[in-house]
N, C-alpha and C positions, 0 to 999 in steps of 0.2 A: 407262730413264726415259721416261715418256710425257708427251706435250704436255698431256693433260687435267689433269695436276697443276698446270698454270699457268693454270687457268681460274678465273673468278669471276663472280658474278651482278652485273650493273650495270643499274639502272633507266634506261630510255631518256632520261628527263628530265635525267639527270646528264651526258649527252654535250653538251658546250658547243657551241652553234650559232653563237655570236658571241664575240668577245673581251671582256674586262672593259671597262666603260665608259671607264676610264682605264688606259693601260699602266702596269704596275708596281704594281698594287694587288691582285693575286691573293692568294688564301690560300696559305700556305706551311707544309707539314707538315715537321717536323724530326725525323729519326731519329738516334739515337746507337747505333752498333754495339756499344759497350762496355757500356752500361747497358740497352740494348733499350727505352729510353723513347720515347715519342711526344709531341711538343709541337706546339701549333697556333699558328702565327705568321702574319705577313703579309710580302709582298715588301718592305715598307718596313723590316722588321727584318733584311733580308739582310746588309747591311754589318756590323752588330753581331755577326752570327753567324760571320763569317769570321775565322779565327784570324790574328793578326799573323804575317807571314812566308809566308803562303799565296801560291802562284802559281795564278791563275785562268785557265783556257784556254777560249776561245770559238771557235765555228765561224763564220767570216765569209761563208759561202756565201750567195748571193742567189738568190731564187726567180725562175726564168724564167716569163714569161707563156706557159706551154707548151700551154694548151688552146685550140685554134682550131677553129672550126666551118666546114665546107665544104659545098657542095651538089653532089649528083649531077645528072646530066642530067635525071632524072625529078623533080627538085625536093626529094628527100629530104635531110634534114640529117644529116651524118656528123661525128662528133667525132674530132679528131686530137690526140694528145699528142706534142709534139715532144721526143723523148728524147735524141737524139744526132746531132750534125752529122757527116756523112761528108765532105762538102765543102759550100760555100755553096749548091749547088743540089740536094744529095741529103741527106735526113734519114731517120734511123730513127724511125718513129712507131708509137705504139700507136693502134689504130683501133676505133671502135664498129661494130656491124653487120658484123663481120669477114668472115663468110662471103660477103658481097656485094662485098668489096673485092678483086677479082681482078686479076692482072697485066694491065696494059694499060688498066685503067679510068682515065678522066680525070675529075677533079673541079674545081669552081670554088672558089677561095679568095678571101678579102677582098683588096681592092686590085688587082683585075684579074689575079691570079696563078692559074695552073692547076697542078695537080699530077697526075702520072701514076704509078700503082702499078707499080713495076719489079720487085719481088721479094717473095715471101711468106717472111718470116724465121721466123715461128712462127704459132701459131694466131691471135693478134691483133696481131702486129707486122709492119709493112710497110716496105720501102725505097721512098721516094717521091722522084721527080725533079720539081723545080719549074721553071716557065718563067722565073723570076727568082731571083736570089740571096736567100736568107732569112737575115736577120741579126737581132740583138737589137733593133735599131730597129724592124724590121717586126713582130716579135713583140710588142714593147711597144705598138705602135699597134693591132694587130689581135687579139692574144691575150687570154686571160682568165687570172686567177690560178687555179691548179689546186688548189682546195680539196679536202681529202680526202673520200672517199665517205661518211663518217659525218656530214658536215655537209650536211644536207638542204635546201640552198638554192643559188641561183645566186650567184656572186661579185658584189660591189658595188665601187664606187669606193673605199670605205674599206678594203677588203681589200688594195688595192694598197700601203697603208702598214702596216696592222696584221699582215699575213701576212709581213712582212719584219722582221728585227731592225734596230735603230737603227744597227748597225755593219756591216750586210751590204754587201759591196763586190764580191764575185767571183761573177758570174752563172753559173748552171749547174744549180741544183737544180730538181726538179719537185715538191718538197715542202719546207716550211720545216723547218730544225732548230729545233723549236718551243720547246725550253727557253730559247733565246735571246730569244724574243718578250717575256719578262717584264722585260727590262732596259731602263732609260731612261738618257738622258744624265746625269741627276741621280745615279742609282745608280752609274754608272761614275765620275763625278767624286768621289763620296764614297769609293769604293774607293781612288782615287788619293790623296785627302787623308789617308786612313788609312795610306797607305804600302803598300797591297796591290798586288803586281805582276800585270800581265795580259799575255796573249799570245794570238795567233790562229793557228788552223789553218784549212784549207779542205777540206771533204769535201762533194762534191755529192751530195745525197740523190736516190736513184732511186725509181721507183714501187714497187720491191721492199720498201720500208720498210712499205708497207701490207699486204703479203702475209701472211696468217696461215700458220702452220705446218700444212701439209696432211697430213703424215705422222703416223701414230700414235706411232711411236717418235721421240723428239726428235732423236737422232743421225742419222736418215735424212734430215733436212732439209738441202737444199743452199742455202747463202746466195747472195744476189745480189752482184754485184761493183760496187764503187763506187770512184771515183778520189778521191785526196786529195793535198794539197800541204802540206809543212812547210818554212817559211822557215829560213834560217840563224839569224836572230834568235830565233825561237821555240825552235829546237832548243837553242841556247846557254842560254836561260833554263831550259828543262826539265832539261837536264843539270846545270846549276848547282844548281837547287833539289833535285834528287835527291841530288847529292853532299852537300849540306848537311843533308839529312834534313828539308827543309821540306815542308809539305803541298802536294799538287798537286790542285786542285779542277777537275774537268772539267765544263763546262756542256753537258749533253746527251749522249745515247748516241753521237752522231756524233763528238764530241770524244774520248770514251772509246775508241772503236774506232780512231780515227786514231792516238792516242798509243800504244795497246797494239800496233797493227799495225806502227808505225814503230820500235819499240824494238829495238835490235840489241845486246844484251849490256850495254854501258856507254854507249851513245850513241843518239841519235835519227836515223833515216834522213832525210836532207834531200832536198828536191825533190819531184818528181811520182812518185806510185806508186799502187797500187790494193790493195784488200783484199776478201777474202771471209770475214774473221774472224767466227766464231760463238762467242760467249762463253756458256758454259753451266756448270752446277755441276761443280766440280772445277778450273776454270780459276784460275790464280794471277795476280793483277794485278801487273804489273811497274812501272807508272808511276803510275797513278791511285790516290789513297787518300781522296778526297772526291768526292762526286757531287751535282750539281744536275740535276734532271730533271723531266719531266711525269709524269702518270699514264697508263699505257699500256694498249693493248687486250688483252683476254684472249687467251691462246694465241699470243702474238706473241714474236718473238725479242728484242724490246726489254724485255718483261716478264721473260723468261728472264735477260737480262743484269743487270737491277737485282736480281733475286732471287739471282743468283750473287754479286753484290757485297755485298748486305746480309744474305743468308740467306733461304731460301725461306719459312720459317714466319713470320719477322719481317715480310716484305713482305706475306704473306697477311693477317696481323693488321692491318698498316697500311692496306691497301686496304679491308678490312672496316670499319675505323674511318672511313676517308675517305667511304665510302658512307653510313655512319650519320650523319656530320657534314655531309652534303650538299655535299661537295667537287664541283667540276666536273672532268670528265675529258677527256683527249685534247688535240688541238692547241691549242685556244683555252681550255683548262681551267686548273686550279690546278697548283701546283708542289710538289716534294718535295726536301728537302736531306738527304743521308745523310752523316753525319760518322763 
């Protein structure tokens, strides 16, 4: 199977550059896998669409202000993405102008901090030693929200709120689990009032989520690794819902990959783990049987995942209709519910 089979034409003006004016008002396309119908709704209809007895799973990961700008001795600006803490003074970073970021180079960071390149980990990844401990407080003060590359603007103060879900609590992602951005406190309260059970997992989204599949053959692609955490409470709820045959609706591809990766026969693995799970046609879903997601980039593993869940031709038809109806795409765009 070739990755070009998961491509589609998207007018640039349909790539959302900003979130909807008000959270929770995006368009919602509803797909039914039994009837292969397509309905056009709004996020305000979401609660009515959720079947009684459904367990809804959210990813509560919070986006780190991971993009920080440093200066070289010559005055040039260098962009650092803080990806992974080795210890408080050593971080794995992705850097711009990578060829110039040699071992031993010293750069000036905000707040009077200096950083020294200690190791070249890959073409554009470096291990950096800092003169002071770098924690989330420092990043919150000096960092920027890491908007994805298809949003062609600098981050603003409003992105600090809108590029986070209302229930985000566990900091560690360098990209938002964007399906969660559509939910408001009001929608969550209405779910509770309807008797809909909810639970949370944590999967920290890495920059690999933006990486297109660069191999011609789909199965030659190597997935990036991401950490996830499943609490005892969530595992108990998932196992009970599955035993009782109730629908399990995963909000976002990160929640899907967490649940499917953690399933061990008859129970969900508890605690901290990691996954490189690549879901492609032929995969049999073990836990998830309802999906809420955004519209994904062409030739991405995320588009392959939803095509696997709903059917490749059905998703191709739905995406074509989304373009025709002028839906907005990607992180700040509209949403899709697959039943």
